[in-house]
DRENSE-291975 format. One record per residue: residue number from 1; residue in three letters; x, y, z of N, C-alpha, C in turn. Coordinates in steps of 0.1 Angstrom, whole numbers. Example, Ala and Ser with C-alpha at 12.3 -4.5 7.8 and 13.67 -1.06 7.14 Angstrom:
// residues 2
num=1	residuo=ALA	n_c1=132	n_c2=-57	n_c3=78	ca_c1=123	ca_c2=-45	ca_c3=78	c_c1=132	c_c2=-33	c_c3=78
num=2	residuo=SER	n_c1=128	n_c2=-22	n_c3=71	ca_c1=137	ca_c2=-11	ca_c3=71	c_c1=129	c_c2=0	c_c3=79
***
This chain:
// residues 47
num=1	residuo=UNK	n_c1=2505	n_c2=1708	n_c3=131	ca_c1=2494	ca_c2=1706	ca_c3=144	c_c1=2504	c_c2=1723	c_c3=147
num=2	residuo=UNK	n_c1=2497	n_c2=1733	n_c3=153	ca_c1=2499	ca_c2=1740	ca_c3=161	c_c1=2501	c_c2=1746	c_c3=180
num=3	residuo=UNK	n_c1=2512	n_c2=1749	n_c3=181	ca_c1=2508	ca_c2=1745	ca_c3=196	c_c1=2499	c_c2=1745	c_c3=207
num=4	residuo=UNK	n_c1=2501	n_c2=1764	n_c3=202	ca_c1=2487	ca_c2=1773	ca_c3=204	c_c1=2478	c_c2=1768	c_c3=207
num=5	residuo=UNK	n_c1=2476	n_c2=1761	n_c3=197	ca_c1=2456	ca_c2=1761	ca_c3=200	c_c1=2457	c_c2=1758	c_c3=208
num=6	residuo=UNK	n_c1=2439	n_c2=1761	n_c3=212	ca_c1=2427	ca_c2=1752	ca_c3=229	c_c1=2425	c_c2=1745	c_c3=219
num=7	residuo=UNK	n_c1=2419	n_c2=1739	n_c3=209	ca_c1=2415	ca_c2=1723	ca_c3=210	c_c1=2421	c_c2=1721	c_c3=196
num=8	residuo=UNK	n_c1=2423	n_c2=1711	n_c3=194	ca_c1=2430	ca_c2=1700	ca_c3=188	c_c1=2416	c_c2=1691	c_c3=175
num=9	residuo=UNK	n_c1=2406	n_c2=1690	n_c3=172	ca_c1=2394	ca_c2=1680	ca_c3=169	c_c1=2408	c_c2=1674	c_c3=156
num=10	residuo=UNK	n_c1=2409	n_c2=1663	n_c3=161	ca_c1=2412	ca_c2=1650	ca_c3=160	c_c1=2402	c_c2=1636	c_c3=155
num=11	residuo=UNK	n_c1=2400	n_c2=1628	n_c3=139	ca_c1=2389	ca_c2=1623	ca_c3=130	c_c1=2396	c_c2=1611	c_c3=140
num=12	residuo=UNK	n_c1=2407	n_c2=1605	n_c3=142	ca_c1=2408	ca_c2=1593	ca_c3=148	c_c1=2420	c_c2=1593	c_c3=161
num=13	residuo=UNK	n_c1=2421	n_c2=1585	n_c3=169	ca_c1=2429	ca_c2=1583	ca_c3=178	c_c1=2442	c_c2=1581	c_c3=171
num=14	residuo=UNK	n_c1=2451	n_c2=1581	n_c3=159	ca_c1=2462	ca_c2=1579	ca_c3=150	c_c1=2467	c_c2=1592	c_c3=151
num=15	residuo=UNK	n_c1=2457	n_c2=1602	n_c3=145	ca_c1=2459	ca_c2=1620	ca_c3=137	c_c1=2463	c_c2=1622	c_c3=162
num=16	residuo=UNK	n_c1=2451	n_c2=1616	n_c3=163	ca_c1=2457	ca_c2=1616	ca_c3=181	c_c1=2467	c_c2=1617	c_c3=189
num=17	residuo=UNK	n_c1=2480	n_c2=1606	n_c3=181	ca_c1=2495	ca_c2=1607	ca_c3=183	c_c1=2498	c_c2=1611	c_c3=179
num=18	residuo=UNK	n_c1=2500	n_c2=1612	n_c3=168	ca_c1=2506	ca_c2=1625	ca_c3=158	c_c1=2504	c_c2=1642	c_c3=159
num=19	residuo=UNK	n_c1=2498	n_c2=1642	n_c3=170	ca_c1=2493	ca_c2=1658	ca_c3=177	c_c1=2499	c_c2=1650	c_c3=192
num=20	residuo=UNK	n_c1=2500	n_c2=1648	n_c3=198	ca_c1=2508	ca_c2=1647	ca_c3=205	c_c1=2529	c_c2=1641	c_c3=206
num=21	residuo=UNK	n_c1=2531	n_c2=1636	n_c3=191	ca_c1=2543	ca_c2=1638	ca_c3=191	c_c1=2547	c_c2=1649	c_c3=185
num=22	residuo=UNK	n_c1=2538	n_c2=1658	n_c3=180	ca_c1=2538	ca_c2=1669	ca_c3=172	c_c1=2539	c_c2=1682	c_c3=186
num=23	residuo=UNK	n_c1=2537	n_c2=1678	n_c3=194	ca_c1=2539	ca_c2=1690	ca_c3=205	c_c1=2523	c_c2=1689	c_c3=211
num=24	residuo=UNK	n_c1=2515	n_c2=1684	n_c3=212	ca_c1=2502	ca_c2=1692	ca_c3=217	c_c1=2503	c_c2=1681	c_c3=233
num=25	residuo=UNK	n_c1=2496	n_c2=1696	n_c3=237	ca_c1=2487	ca_c2=1684	ca_c3=251	c_c1=2477	c_c2=1679	c_c3=252
num=26	residuo=UNK	n_c1=2473	n_c2=1665	n_c3=260	ca_c1=2462	ca_c2=1657	ca_c3=266	c_c1=2454	c_c2=1668	c_c3=261
num=27	residuo=UNK	n_c1=2453	n_c2=1673	n_c3=271	ca_c1=2442	ca_c2=1690	ca_c3=276	c_c1=2432	c_c2=1696	c_c3=256
num=28	residuo=UNK	n_c1=2447	n_c2=1697	n_c3=248	ca_c1=2445	ca_c2=1702	ca_c3=236	c_c1=2439	c_c2=1695	c_c3=225
num=29	residuo=UNK	n_c1=2441	n_c2=1681	n_c3=231	ca_c1=2433	ca_c2=1676	ca_c3=217	c_c1=2423	c_c2=1668	c_c3=222
num=30	residuo=UNK	n_c1=2408	n_c2=1666	n_c3=215	ca_c1=2401	ca_c2=1653	ca_c3=213	c_c1=2398	c_c2=1650	c_c3=202
num=31	residuo=UNK	n_c1=2394	n_c2=1637	n_c3=204	ca_c1=2389	ca_c2=1631	ca_c3=189	c_c1=2376	c_c2=1627	c_c3=193
num=32	residuo=UNK	n_c1=2372	n_c2=1634	n_c3=183	ca_c1=2362	ca_c2=1642	ca_c3=183	c_c1=2356	c_c2=1628	c_c3=166
num=33	residuo=UNK	n_c1=2365	n_c2=1619	n_c3=159	ca_c1=2355	ca_c2=1620	ca_c3=145	c_c1=2348	c_c2=1621	c_c3=129
num=34	residuo=UNK	n_c1=2348	n_c2=1618	n_c3=124	ca_c1=2344	ca_c2=1626	ca_c3=115	c_c1=2332	c_c2=1622	c_c3=114
num=35	residuo=UNK	n_c1=2322	n_c2=1637	n_c3=114	ca_c1=2307	ca_c2=1636	ca_c3=107	c_c1=2308	c_c2=1627	c_c3=94
num=36	residuo=UNK	n_c1=2295	n_c2=1615	n_c3=97	ca_c1=2286	ca_c2=1608	ca_c3=86	c_c1=2273	c_c2=1610	c_c3=87
num=37	residuo=UNK	n_c1=2270	n_c2=1610	n_c3=71	ca_c1=2256	ca_c2=1617	ca_c3=71	c_c1=2248	c_c2=1599	c_c3=75
num=38	residuo=UNK	n_c1=2235	n_c2=1597	n_c3=77	ca_c1=2229	ca_c2=1589	ca_c3=78	c_c1=2228	c_c2=1581	c_c3=69
num=39	residuo=UNK	n_c1=2226	n_c2=1581	n_c3=54	ca_c1=2222	ca_c2=1579	ca_c3=46	c_c1=2233	c_c2=1576	c_c3=38
num=40	residuo=UNK	n_c1=2247	n_c2=1581	n_c3=42	ca_c1=2253	ca_c2=1568	ca_c3=36	c_c1=2262	c_c2=1557	c_c3=44
num=41	residuo=UNK	n_c1=2253	n_c2=1553	n_c3=60	ca_c1=2259	ca_c2=1542	ca_c3=64	c_c1=2247	c_c2=1536	c_c3=63
num=42	residuo=UNK	n_c1=2233	n_c2=1538	n_c3=57	ca_c1=2223	ca_c2=1524	ca_c3=51	c_c1=2232	c_c2=1513	c_c3=42
num=43	residuo=UNK	n_c1=2224	n_c2=1499	n_c3=45	ca_c1=2230	ca_c2=1492	ca_c3=32	c_c1=2225	c_c2=1496	c_c3=25
num=44	residuo=UNK	n_c1=2231	n_c2=1498	n_c3=9	ca_c1=2219	ca_c2=1493	ca_c3=-3	c_c1=2212	c_c2=1483	c_c3=-6
num=45	residuo=UNK	n_c1=2206	n_c2=1480	n_c3=-10	ca_c1=2192	ca_c2=1472	ca_c3=-14	c_c1=2196	c_c2=1463	c_c3=-27
num=46	residuo=UNK	n_c1=2200	n_c2=1460	n_c3=-33	ca_c1=2208	ca_c2=1450	ca_c3=-40	c_c1=2193	c_c2=1455	c_c3=-54
num=47	residuo=UNK	n_c1=2200	n_c2=1453	n_c3=-59	ca_c1=2188	ca_c2=1456	ca_c3=-74	c_c1=2180	c_c2=1436	c_c3=-78
***
């Protein structure tokens, strides 16, 4: 983590906590999640 960033996008709340411990401010951190293509979320039908 770099303290001079304008925004730090974190994939999880746990990573955001690590960013805070590393010295970033709440205003610099955005928990955004990981983008997942919808086709990966659909259940697979059994053969």
